[in-house]
N, C-alpha and C positions, 0 to 999 in steps of 0.2 A: 504494500500500500504506500502511496506517495507521501501521505501525511506521516505515517509511522517512520518512513525513511527520513523525512525532514526533522522530526523530533529527535531521532537517533543522531542525525548529523549535528543538531544543535547541542545535544548532550555531549557528544565527543568534543565539540569545540569548547564547551564550558570546562570540560575536564582538562583540556590542553592548556588552559590559562593558568598562570601561576598566581593564584589569588591568595591574599593574606587571610589569616583566620577571621579577621574583622570583615573582610569583603565576602568571604563564604557565608558568614552569619547574616550579613546584609542581604545577600542573594537569596538565601533560604527563607528569610523573613518576607521578602518581596514575593516569592513564589507562593508562600502560604497565605499572604494577605490577598492575593488575587483569587486563590481557591476559595477562601472564606467569603470574599466579596461576592463571588458568583453564587455561592450557596445562599447568602443573605438576600440576593436579588430574586431568588426563586420565589414564586408565589405559591403559598399554601392556602388551601381552602379548609376551613374548620368544619367539623361535623355539623355544627349549628347552621353555618352558611349553606351547606349542601341540603340540609333538611328544609331550610327556608326557601331555597330555590325550587325544590320539589313541591313544596306547599304552594308557592306562587304559580307554578306551572299547572298544578291540579285545579287551582281556583280559576285560572285563566281558561282552562279546558272546560270547566263546568259553566263558566260565563258564556263561552262561545256556543256551547250546546244549548244553553237557555235562550240566547238571543238569535241563534241561527247564523251568526257571523262565520265567515270562512277564515281558516288559519292562513298564515303566510306560507308561500311555497318555499322549498329549500333554496331555490334560486334567489328569491327576495331576501331571505335571511343571509345568504352569502354576500349579496350586494351591500347589506347593512354593515358588514364587517369591513 
């Protein structure tokens, strides 16, 4: 895989550098910071949010059934995104 080869090349380059202990610690810290930042940016939906979404969907479905309104098509939903 091209990405794996690029990462391997990068790793070999980093290993070839003569870094001081201070620089190695700095690099390790930066690598970990990026990893944690990506995890923090991930969006998690709580159980309550999921249940609220299901509840709203069921209420909307019941309202559509009661009023006879048609639901949006998949294409219409995609265009909203």
